[in-house]
C-alpha positions as CSV (number, residue, x, y, z in Angstrom):
1,M,114.9,163.0,24.5
2,K,116.4,159.9,23.0
3,R,118.9,159.7,25.9
4,V,116.1,160.0,28.4
5,L,114.0,157.3,26.7
6,T,117.1,155.0,26.6
7,A,117.7,155.6,30.3
8,V,114.1,155.0,31.2
9,A,114.1,151.8,29.2
10,A,117.3,150.7,30.9
11,T,115.8,151.4,34.3
12,T,112.6,149.6,33.4
13,M,114.6,146.5,32.3
14,A,116.6,146.6,35.5
15,V,113.5,146.8,37.7
16,A,111.9,144.0,35.7
17,S,115.0,141.9,36.2
18,V,114.9,142.6,40.0
19,L,111.2,141.8,40.1
20,T,111.9,138.5,38.2
21,M,114.7,137.6,40.6
22,A,112.5,138.5,43.6
23,S,109.6,136.4,42.1
24,C,112.0,133.4,41.6
25,S,113.4,133.9,45.1
26,K,109.9,134.0,46.6
27,K,108.9,130.9,44.7
28,S,112.0,129.1,45.9
29,E,111.4,130.2,49.5
30,A,107.8,129.0,49.3
31,G,109.1,125.4,48.9
32,T,107.4,122.4,47.5
33,V,105.3,119.7,49.1
34,R,105.8,116.1,48.1
35,Y,103.4,113.7,49.8
36,L,103.6,109.9,49.7
37,N,100.1,108.7,50.2
38,F,99.3,105.5,52.0
39,K,95.9,104.6,50.6
40,P,95.3,104.0,46.9
41,E,91.5,104.4,47.3
42,V,91.9,108.1,48.2
43,A,94.6,109.0,45.7
44,G,92.2,110.9,43.5
45,I,90.9,112.9,46.4
46,Y,94.4,113.9,47.5
47,Q,95.1,114.9,43.9
48,E,92.1,117.2,43.9
49,L,93.3,118.7,47.2
50,A,96.7,119.3,45.7
51,E,95.2,121.2,42.8
52,A,92.9,123.2,45.1
53,Y,95.8,124.2,47.4
54,E,98.0,125.3,44.5
55,K,95.2,127.4,43.1
56,E,94.6,129.0,46.5
57,T,98.2,129.5,47.6
58,G,100.5,129.1,44.5
59,V,102.4,126.3,46.3
60,K,103.0,123.1,44.5
61,V,101.8,119.9,46.1
62,I,103.0,116.6,44.4
63,V,101.1,113.5,45.4
64,E,102.4,110.0,44.9
65,T,100.7,106.9,46.1
66,A,102.2,103.6,47.2
67,A,100.6,100.4,46.0
68,N,98.6,98.3,48.5
69,N,100.9,96.7,51.2
70,A,103.9,98.4,49.6
71,Y,104.2,101.6,51.6
72,E,107.4,100.9,53.6
73,S,109.3,99.6,50.5
74,T,108.1,102.5,48.4
75,L,109.1,105.0,51.1
76,M,112.5,103.4,51.4
77,S,113.2,103.7,47.7
78,K,111.8,107.3,47.5
79,M,113.9,108.5,50.4
80,A,117.1,107.7,48.5
81,T,116.1,110.1,45.6
82,K,116.2,113.8,45.1
83,E,112.4,113.8,45.0
84,A,112.1,112.3,48.5
85,P,108.7,113.0,50.1
86,T,108.6,115.9,52.4
87,L,105.4,114.5,54.0
88,F,105.1,110.8,54.8
89,Q,103.3,108.5,57.2
90,I,104.5,106.5,60.2
91,N,102.3,103.9,61.9
92,G,103.2,104.8,65.5
93,P,106.1,104.5,67.9
94,R,107.5,101.5,66.1
95,G,107.3,103.3,62.8
96,Y,109.1,106.3,64.3
97,A,111.9,103.9,65.5
98,N,112.4,102.8,61.9
99,W,112.3,106.4,60.4
100,K,113.6,108.6,63.3
101,D,116.5,109.8,61.1
102,Y,113.9,111.4,58.8
103,C,111.4,112.7,61.3
104,A,111.4,116.4,62.0
105,D,110.4,117.8,65.4
106,L,106.8,119.0,65.0
107,S,106.4,120.5,68.5
108,N,106.1,124.1,67.1
109,T,103.9,123.4,64.1
110,E,100.4,124.9,64.0
111,L,98.8,121.5,63.4
112,Y,100.2,120.1,66.6
113,K,99.1,123.1,68.6
114,H,95.6,122.4,67.6
115,L,95.7,118.6,68.4
116,S,92.8,118.1,70.8
117,D,94.5,115.4,72.8
118,K,98.3,115.8,72.6
119,S,98.8,112.4,74.3
120,L,97.9,110.9,70.9
121,A,101.0,112.2,69.2
122,V,104.2,110.1,68.6
123,T,106.8,111.5,71.0
124,S,110.3,110.8,72.1
125,G,112.6,112.7,74.4
126,G,110.0,115.4,74.9
127,K,109.7,116.1,71.2
128,V,106.9,115.4,68.7
129,Y,107.6,113.4,65.6
130,G,104.2,112.1,64.5
131,I,100.8,113.9,64.4
132,P,97.7,111.7,64.1
133,Y,95.6,113.0,61.2
134,V,92.6,110.7,61.5
135,V,91.4,108.8,64.5
136,E,89.0,106.0,65.4
137,G,87.9,105.0,68.8
138,Y,86.4,102.2,70.8
139,G,84.8,101.7,74.2
140,I,81.6,100.3,75.7
141,I,78.7,101.3,73.5
142,Y,75.4,101.5,75.4
143,N,71.8,102.1,74.6
144,K,70.7,105.2,76.5
145,A,67.0,104.3,76.2
146,L,67.6,101.1,78.2
147,T,69.9,102.6,80.7
148,D,67.4,105.4,81.3
149,K,64.7,102.6,81.8
150,Y,67.0,101.0,84.4
151,F,67.7,104.2,86.3
152,A,63.9,104.8,86.5
153,L,63.3,101.5,88.3
154,S,62.1,102.1,91.9
155,N,63.9,99.0,93.2
156,K,67.4,99.7,91.7
157,A,70.2,99.1,94.1
158,V,72.5,102.0,93.1
159,N,72.2,105.7,94.0
160,M,73.2,107.0,90.6
161,A,70.6,108.6,88.3
162,S,72.3,108.1,84.9
163,M,75.3,106.7,83.1
164,D,76.9,110.1,83.2
165,E,77.7,109.4,86.9
166,V,79.6,106.2,86.1
167,N,83.3,106.9,85.9
168,N,85.1,103.9,87.3
169,F,85.0,100.2,87.4
170,A,83.4,99.9,90.8
171,E,80.4,102.0,89.8
172,L,80.2,100.2,86.4
173,K,80.2,96.8,88.1
174,A,77.5,97.9,90.6
175,V,75.2,99.1,87.8
176,V,75.8,96.2,85.5
177,E,75.2,93.5,88.1
178,D,72.0,95.2,89.3
179,M,70.9,95.6,85.8
180,Q,71.4,91.9,85.2
181,K,69.2,91.1,88.2
182,N,66.5,93.3,86.6
183,A,66.9,91.8,83.1
184,A,63.3,90.7,83.0
185,A,62.0,94.1,83.9
186,L,64.2,95.7,81.3
187,G,63.1,93.2,78.6
188,I,66.7,92.1,77.9
189,D,68.5,88.7,77.8
190,G,71.6,90.2,79.5
191,V,73.5,93.4,80.0
192,F,76.3,92.7,77.6
193,A,76.3,91.2,74.1
194,S,78.0,87.9,73.7
195,T,81.8,87.9,74.0
196,S,82.9,86.6,70.6
197,L,85.8,84.3,71.3
198,K,85.5,82.1,68.2
199,A,88.9,81.9,66.4
200,G,89.2,84.9,64.0
201,E,86.4,86.7,65.8
202,D,88.3,87.5,69.0
203,W,90.1,90.7,68.0
204,R,88.0,92.8,70.3
205,W,89.6,91.0,73.3
206,Q,93.1,89.8,72.3
207,T,93.8,93.2,70.7
208,H,91.4,96.0,71.6
209,L,90.7,95.0,75.3
210,A,94.3,93.9,75.7
211,N,95.4,97.4,74.8
212,L,94.2,98.6,78.2
213,P,96.7,96.7,80.5
214,V,99.6,97.3,78.0
215,Y,98.8,101.0,77.9
216,Y,98.8,101.4,81.6
217,E,102.0,99.3,82.1
218,F,103.9,101.4,79.6
219,K,102.5,104.7,80.8
220,N,102.9,104.2,84.5
221,N,106.5,102.9,84.1
222,N,107.4,105.7,81.7
223,V,108.5,103.4,79.0
224,D,109.8,105.0,75.8
225,L,107.5,103.5,73.2
226,A,110.2,103.8,70.5
227,S,112.7,101.8,72.5
228,D,113.4,98.1,72.9
229,A,111.9,98.3,76.4
230,T,108.6,97.4,74.8
231,K,109.9,94.0,73.9
232,K,109.0,92.7,77.4
233,I,105.9,93.1,79.6
234,N,105.0,91.9,83.0
235,F,101.3,92.1,82.4
236,E,101.1,94.1,85.6
237,Y,97.5,95.1,84.9
238,G,96.4,91.6,84.0
239,D,94.0,91.4,86.9
240,N,92.4,94.6,85.8
241,Y,91.9,93.0,82.4
242,R,90.2,90.1,84.1
243,N,87.9,92.5,86.0
244,I,86.2,93.7,82.9
245,L,86.3,90.4,81.0
246,D,84.5,88.7,83.9
247,L,82.0,91.5,84.0
248,Y,81.3,90.9,80.2
249,L,81.2,87.1,80.6
250,N,79.1,86.9,83.7
251,N,76.4,89.5,82.8
252,S,75.8,88.5,79.2
253,V,73.0,87.3,76.9
254,V,74.8,83.9,76.7
255,S,76.6,81.5,79.1
256,R,80.4,82.0,79.2
257,K,80.9,78.4,78.1
258,T,79.3,79.1,74.7
259,V,81.4,82.1,73.7
260,G,83.6,80.0,71.4
261,T,80.8,79.8,68.9
262,K,80.0,83.5,68.9
263,T,81.0,86.1,66.2
264,V,81.1,89.9,66.1
265,V,78.0,89.9,63.9
266,D,76.2,88.0,66.6
267,S,77.2,90.6,69.2
268,M,76.1,93.6,67.1
269,S,72.8,92.0,66.2
270,E,72.1,91.4,69.9
271,F,72.7,95.0,70.6
272,A,70.6,96.2,67.6
273,L,67.7,94.1,68.6
274,E,67.8,95.3,72.2
275,K,68.6,91.9,73.6
276,C,71.3,93.6,75.6
277,V,72.2,97.1,76.8
278,M,76.0,97.2,76.1
279,V,78.6,96.0,73.7
280,Q,82.3,96.8,73.3
281,N,83.2,98.0,69.8
282,G,84.5,100.9,67.8
283,N,82.9,103.8,66.0
284,W,82.9,101.7,62.8
285,A,80.2,99.6,64.3
286,W,77.3,102.1,63.7
287,G,76.7,100.6,60.3
288,Q,76.7,97.1,61.8
289,I,74.0,98.3,64.2
290,A,71.9,100.5,61.8
291,D,71.9,97.8,59.0
292,V,70.5,95.0,61.2
293,K,67.1,94.0,60.0
294,G,64.6,95.0,62.7
295,N,67.1,97.4,64.4
296,K,65.5,99.0,67.4
297,V,68.2,101.4,68.5
298,L,67.7,105.0,67.6
299,P,70.9,107.1,66.7
300,E,70.3,109.5,69.5
301,N,70.4,106.7,72.1
302,V,73.8,105.3,71.0
303,K,76.4,106.5,73.5
304,Y,79.9,105.6,74.7
305,L,81.5,104.8,78.0
306,P,85.2,104.2,78.6
307,I,86.4,100.7,79.4
308,Y,87.0,100.9,83.1
309,T,89.1,98.1,84.7
310,G,89.8,99.4,88.2
311,V,93.1,101.2,87.6
312,K,93.8,104.0,90.1
313,G,92.8,107.4,88.7
314,E,90.7,106.0,85.8
315,E,88.0,108.6,86.6
316,A,90.1,110.8,84.2
317,Q,90.3,108.0,81.5
318,G,88.6,108.5,78.2
319,L,87.9,106.2,75.3
320,C,90.5,104.2,73.5
321,I,91.3,106.6,70.7
322,G,94.1,106.3,68.2
323,T,95.2,105.5,64.8
324,E,98.0,103.9,62.8
325,N,98.1,107.0,60.6
326,F,100.6,109.8,61.7
327,Y,102.0,112.6,59.6
328,A,105.7,113.0,59.7
329,I,107.8,115.7,57.9
330,N,111.1,114.8,56.4
331,S,113.9,116.4,58.4
332,Q,116.3,115.9,55.5
333,A,114.2,118.2,53.3
334,S,115.1,121.8,52.8
335,A,113.9,124.3,55.4
336,A,111.6,125.9,52.8
337,D,110.1,122.5,51.9
338,Q,109.6,121.6,55.5
339,K,107.8,124.9,56.2
340,A,105.7,124.5,53.0
341,T,104.7,121.0,54.2
342,A,103.8,122.1,57.7
343,D,101.7,125.0,56.2
344,F,99.9,122.5,53.9
345,I,98.8,120.1,56.5
346,Y,97.6,123.0,58.7
347,W,95.6,124.4,55.8
348,L,94.1,120.9,55.3
349,Y,92.7,120.9,58.8
350,S,91.9,124.5,59.3
351,S,90.6,126.1,56.1
352,E,87.0,125.7,54.9
353,T,88.2,124.0,51.7
354,G,90.5,121.6,53.5
355,K,88.0,120.7,56.3
356,N,85.3,120.0,53.8
357,Y,87.6,117.4,52.1
358,V,88.6,115.9,55.4
359,T,85.1,115.3,56.6
360,N,83.0,114.8,53.5
361,K,85.4,113.3,51.0
362,L,88.0,111.5,53.0
363,G,85.5,110.7,55.8
364,F,87.9,111.3,58.6
365,I,87.2,111.9,62.3
366,A,89.8,114.7,62.7
367,P,91.5,115.0,66.1
368,F,91.8,118.8,66.0
369,D,90.0,121.7,67.7
370,T,89.8,123.6,64.4
371,F,86.6,121.8,63.5
372,K,83.2,123.1,64.6
373,E,80.5,120.4,65.5
374,S,78.8,121.1,62.2
375,E,82.0,120.2,60.3
376,R,82.4,116.8,61.8
377,P,81.0,113.4,60.8
378,T,77.4,113.0,61.9
379,D,77.0,109.3,62.7
380,P,76.3,108.9,66.4
381,L,79.4,107.0,67.3
382,A,81.7,109.4,65.5
383,V,80.0,112.3,67.3
384,E,80.7,110.5,70.6
385,I,84.3,110.1,69.7
386,S,84.7,113.8,69.1
387,K,82.8,114.6,72.3
388,W,85.0,112.4,74.5
389,M,88.2,113.8,72.9
390,S,87.1,117.3,73.8
391,K,86.2,116.7,77.4
392,D,88.2,118.7,80.0
393,G,90.3,116.7,82.3
394,I,89.9,113.5,80.2
395,T,92.8,111.7,78.7
396,S,92.2,109.2,75.8
397,V,93.8,105.8,76.0
398,A,96.3,105.5,73.2
399,W,96.4,102.6,70.8
400,N,99.5,100.8,72.0
401,F,98.3,97.6,70.4
402,T,100.4,98.7,67.4
403,L,103.3,97.5,69.6
404,F,102.0,94.0,70.0
405,P,104.8,91.7,68.8
406,S,102.9,89.6,66.2
407,Q,99.6,88.1,65.1
408,K,100.6,84.8,66.6
409,F,100.8,86.5,70.0
410,K,97.3,87.8,69.6
411,D,95.9,84.5,68.3
412,D,97.5,82.6,71.2
413,F,96.1,85.1,73.7
414,G,92.7,84.7,72.2
415,A,92.9,80.9,72.5
416,S,93.9,81.2,76.2
417,L,91.0,83.6,76.8
418,L,88.6,81.1,75.3
419,K,89.8,78.3,77.7
420,Y,89.6,80.7,80.6
421,A,86.0,81.7,79.6
422,Q,85.1,78.0,79.4
423,E,86.7,77.5,82.8
424,T,89.3,75.0,81.6
425,K,92.3,77.3,82.2
426,D,93.3,79.3,85.3
427,W,93.9,83.0,85.1
428,A,97.4,82.7,86.5
429,D,98.3,80.5,83.6
430,V,96.8,82.9,81.1
431,K,98.9,85.7,82.6
432,A,102.1,83.6,82.5
433,D,101.4,82.7,78.9
434,V,101.0,86.4,77.9
435,V,104.3,87.3,79.4
436,S,106.3,84.5,77.9
437,S,104.6,84.7,74.5
438,W,105.2,88.5,74.3
439,E,108.9,88.1,74.9
440,K,109.3,85.1,72.6
441,E,107.4,86.8,69.7
442,S,109.2,90.1,70.2
443,N,112.6,88.4,69.8
444,A,111.4,86.4,66.9
445,S,110.4,89.5,65.0
446,M,113.8,91.3,65.6
């Protein structure tokens, strides 16, 4: 009996030893996630997420946060340590060019498979190296109550019945110019809000609107956005830019010669008070509309239209949707850590817990099809962004302004646009300045 008990004890110890080894092995195989967070203001939320994920899955998530304006330097120092982040952020193609030796191919990750518009990812050589985890968008915001009022006019000059039928520049121009002729009947001062070309207030034109011609030039010439080929442009679509700018300037609440005094706040107030029908801006503008004293625009009437410029095939163009926030997974990390990291970010955007944090605590518009409508932000412009991203046959315009060479380039472009608007500079000279300034500033930043 003693010998039997001794044998049983020995067997039990051996089994326990095997189970312990298996447990350690399993823990090791599970990997660890180390995330270098970009924004200090959400550090506490990511810490909560890490704790929730570990409680749910048993996988450790370590969150570290870089100080404001110190992300690149912090990332550089962390990458040289044994505790290098497995999950980090790049700001687009240029960021990928800087960190390509550390960016794993994410083509087969679950998160990428659920990206609503895959054209938004950072790619190179047919592989995916950055997945956008939050997006914003901009386009032409319009007041549906006023457009419906226009389409109900018996004397309108167009055959269309609603803004839903407008899907190219020619149709937009026809509607806008006829709407301008009927301004008195519609009770508006002009179709578009004032074009704010005051210095420091011109970012909607020298950056956001300027993104359109740059996007099409790079796209249609198959330019690798992570290469030095982006250091020159020909401004091939400059005349398309002029198409929409002139439409804004010539069908506005103010004379084009006064736009040098106008601000973004002026524009948004004009829209909120129904002095105009349309204004170009991003989804962040809902607060600027809703908070205007005397605002007349109801949330259900706030809609988006893409910025059409007359480019061939633009009927399939969506809003300008993008971000400077892309997840990248460290290719130098162990296979287990890389898998654990890919699993974590998919959980964040697919599980009930994760999605609740994304929408309600981080406040993100998530670009993934894992979200039901009820799980997305509810302000009207955010709803429009999600709707446009999900439309069949529609491709969003990526934010290529992250490749603009410098702030000086943008400021100089804005100054040229003001002179053009005031009719003291020819468009041909504006185009020539854009081309030369881009190359000069690109070389200066090398």
